[in-house]
C-alpha positions in Angstrom: -113.9 -32.2 52.9 -114.5 -33.4 49.6 -113.1 -31.2 46.7 -112.8 -31.3 43.0 -110.2 -30.9 40.7 -109.1 -28.1 38.2 -107.2 -28.6 34.9 -106.4 -25.3 33.4 -105.0 -25.4 29.9 -102.5 -22.4 29.2 -103.2 -22.0 25.7 -99.8 -20.2 25.1 -97.8 -22.9 26.6 -99.5 -26.1 25.6 -99.3 -27.1 29.4 -102.1 -28.8 31.8 -101.8 -27.7 35.3 -103.7 -29.8 38.0 -104.4 -27.8 40.8 -105.9 -28.4 44.6 -108.5 -26.3 46.1 -107.7 -23.2 48.0 -111.4 -22.0 48.3 -110.8 -18.2 47.9 -113.5 -15.7 47.1 -114.4 -13.4 44.2 -115.4 -9.9 43.6 -118.4 -9.0 42.1 -117.8 -9.1 38.0 -120.2 -6.6 37.5 -119.0 -3.8 39.6 -117.8 -1.7 36.7 -121.2 -1.6 35.0 -122.6 1.1 37.3 -119.5 3.0 37.4 -117.7 5.1 35.2 -115.2 2.9 33.3 -117.1 1.8 30.5 -117.9 4.2 27.5 -121.3 5.6 27.3 -123.1 5.0 24.0 -126.5 6.0 22.5 -126.8 2.3 21.6 -126.9 1.4 25.3 -129.7 2.7 27.5 -131.3 2.2 31.1 -134.9 1.2 31.3 -136.4 1.4 34.6 -139.5 -0.3 35.7 -142.8 1.4 36.2 -143.5 0.0 39.5 -140.0 0.9 40.5 -138.8 -2.3 41.4 -135.7 -2.3 39.1 -134.1 -1.2 36.1 -131.9 -2.7 33.4 -129.3 -2.0 30.8 -130.1 -2.7 27.1 -126.9 -2.7 25.1 -127.5 -2.9 21.3 -124.1 -1.9 20.1 -123.3 -5.2 18.6 -125.3 -8.1 17.5 -126.9 -9.9 19.5 -128.0 -7.3 21.9 -127.2 -7.7 25.3 -129.3 -7.2 28.6 -128.6 -6.9 32.2 -130.8 -6.4 35.2 -129.3 -4.3 37.9 -128.2 -6.2 40.9 -128.4 -9.6 39.2 -125.2 -11.7 38.1 -126.2 -12.5 34.5 -125.9 -10.9 31.1 -128.4 -12.2 28.6 -127.7 -12.3 24.9 -131.0 -11.5 23.3 -132.2 -11.9 19.9 -134.6 -9.8 17.9 -138.0 -11.2 16.7 -140.8 -9.6 14.9 -143.7 -9.4 17.5 -147.3 -10.3 16.4 -149.2 -7.0 16.2 -145.9 -5.0 15.2 -142.8 -3.8 16.9 -140.3 -6.5 18.3 -139.5 -9.2 20.9 -136.2 -9.8 22.4 -135.6 -13.4 23.1 -132.9 -15.4 25.2 -131.0 -18.4 24.1 -133.9 -20.5 25.3 -136.4 -18.7 23.6 -138.0 -17.0 26.6 -139.3 -13.5 25.7 -137.4 -11.1 28.0 -138.2 -7.8 26.4 -141.0 -6.6 23.9 -140.7 -3.0 22.1 -143.3 -1.6 20.4 -143.4 0.6 16.9 -144.7 3.4 19.2 -141.7 3.6 21.7 -143.1 1.7 24.4 -141.6 -1.4 26.2 -142.7 -4.4 28.3 -140.3 -6.2 30.4 -140.9 -10.1 31.4 -138.5 -10.6 34.6 -139.1 -14.2 36.9 -141.1 -12.0 39.4 -143.5 -10.4 36.9 -143.8 -13.2 34.1 -146.9 -11.3 32.4 -144.7 -8.6 32.0 -144.1 -4.8 33.4 -144.2 -1.5 31.6 -140.5 0.0 31.4 -139.5 3.7 30.8 -136.3 4.6 28.7 -134.4 6.9 31.2 -131.3 7.6 29.8 -127.8 6.1 28.2 -125.7 3.5 29.9 -122.4 1.8 29.9 -121.7 -0.9 27.2 -121.7 -4.2 28.8 -118.1 -5.3 28.7 -116.4 -7.8 31.5 -113.5 -6.8 33.3 -110.2 -8.5 32.6 -109.6 -11.8 34.4 -106.0 -13.1 35.2 -105.1 -16.7 34.5 -104.8 -17.0 38.5 -108.2 -15.6 39.1 -109.7 -17.9 36.4 -108.1 -20.8 38.3 -110.0 -19.6 41.8 -113.4 -19.5 39.8 -112.9 -23.1 38.6 -111.7 -24.4 41.8 -114.8 -22.9 43.4 -117.2 -24.6 40.8 -115.3 -27.9 41.2 -115.6 -28.0 44.8 -119.2 -26.7 44.9 -120.2 -29.5 42.6 -118.2 -32.1 44.7 -119.8 -31.0 47.7 -123.3 -31.2 45.9 -123.3 -34.5 44.1 -120.6 -36.4 46.3 -118.4 -37.2 43.0 -115.0 -35.8 42.7 -115.5 -33.3 39.7 -113.1 -32.2 37.4 -113.4 -28.7 35.7 -111.2 -28.2 32.4 -111.0 -24.9 31.3 -108.3 -22.9 28.8 -106.7 -19.8 29.5 -107.0 -17.6 26.5 -105.5 -14.3 27.8 -107.2 -11.7 30.3 -110.2 -10.3 28.0 -111.1 -13.8 26.9 -110.7 -15.2 30.3 -113.6 -12.6 31.6 -115.8 -14.6 29.7 -114.5 -17.9 30.3 -114.8 -16.9 34.2 -118.6 -15.9 33.4 -119.3 -19.1 31.7 -118.1 -20.6 34.8 -120.3 -18.6 36.8 -123.2 -19.5 34.6 -122.5 -23.1 34.8 -122.5 -23.2 38.5 -126.0 -21.1 38.5 -127.4 -23.7 35.7 -126.4 -26.7 38.0 -128.1 -25.2 41.1 -131.3 -24.8 39.4 -131.2 -28.4 37.6 -132.9 -31.4 38.6 -130.9 -33.2 41.4 -131.3 -36.5 39.3 -129.8 -35.0 36.5 -126.3 -34.1 38.2 -126.0 -37.2 40.1 -123.5 -38.4 37.5 -121.9 -35.4 36.4 -118.3 -35.5 37.0 -116.8 -33.4 34.5 -117.4 -29.8 33.4 -115.4 -29.1 30.3 -115.0 -25.3 28.8 -114.1 -25.4 25.1 -113.8 -22.8 22.2 -115.7 -23.1 19.2 -118.0 -20.9 16.6 -120.9 -20.4 18.7 -122.1 -21.0 22.3 -123.5 -24.4 23.2 -123.9 -26.5 26.2 -124.3 -30.4 26.3 -124.5 -33.2 28.7 -123.5 -36.7 28.1 -122.0 -39.4 29.9 -120.9 -37.7 33.2 -119.5 -34.4 31.1 -121.1 -31.0 31.0 -119.4 -29.6 27.9 -119.8 -25.8 27.5 -118.6 -24.1 24.2 -117.8 -20.5 24.1 -117.1 -18.4 21.0 -114.0 -16.5 21.8 -114.1 -12.8 20.8 -118.0 -12.4 21.0 -118.0 -11.2 24.8 -121.1 -11.8 26.8 -122.8 -13.2 23.5 -120.3 -15.8 23.1 -121.4 -18.0 26.0 -124.9 -19.8 26.7 -127.1 -18.5 29.4 -127.7 -20.3 32.8 -131.1 -21.3 31.7 -129.4 -23.2 28.5 -127.0 -25.0 30.7 -129.8 -26.1 33.3 -131.9 -27.4 30.0 -128.7 -29.2 28.7 -128.4 -30.9 32.3 -132.3 -31.6 32.7 -132.7 -33.0 29.2 -129.2 -34.8 28.9 -128.4 -33.2 25.6 
């Protein structure tokens, strides 16, 4: 079976470790968001769709705000813009409108299954959106799964390079790897046939670029979910070769 390679940079030791795959699975990283382990703040609230087909958390405890739809695997960083006619519209990092809030308190959600929008109602306070800590060993396993998955997909031996920054920041490195997988899965197959390296680095802002067979993903350490690009941003980088 074809397997990829993982290069884990231990930031504290400054050493590279080349690791083979063991194919271990992962627990759901969002299991705590519907539990009682995170603080409940007035700035984080639940909204429910008027058609009763789902709910989501909008967390405005920091800037940019965060949005997580219950049952999904991705938290979006969303950026407020003035909406035509008043109120504001929240956009993802690919400028996709995801939520519109009126001056009168109404809200319209724009999920993939309702691109024209669905009315949502505020139903109460929520837990803030904070990822569970991830150990270096857990980060290795997630990176191995990504390397193996992409190796099977494009039949190249794919290398994943990722730093280890400590449990708190590792949580968002792990999330960036999962979003890379989601973006790759949705990218045009021609776009990824030459993909050989997935490299996660730290920088001043979230970014993703694809050139010369290398997908470079930058995360801004210390910014939580807002510090990594979305899976849509990764997919766009692959398809546009930017």
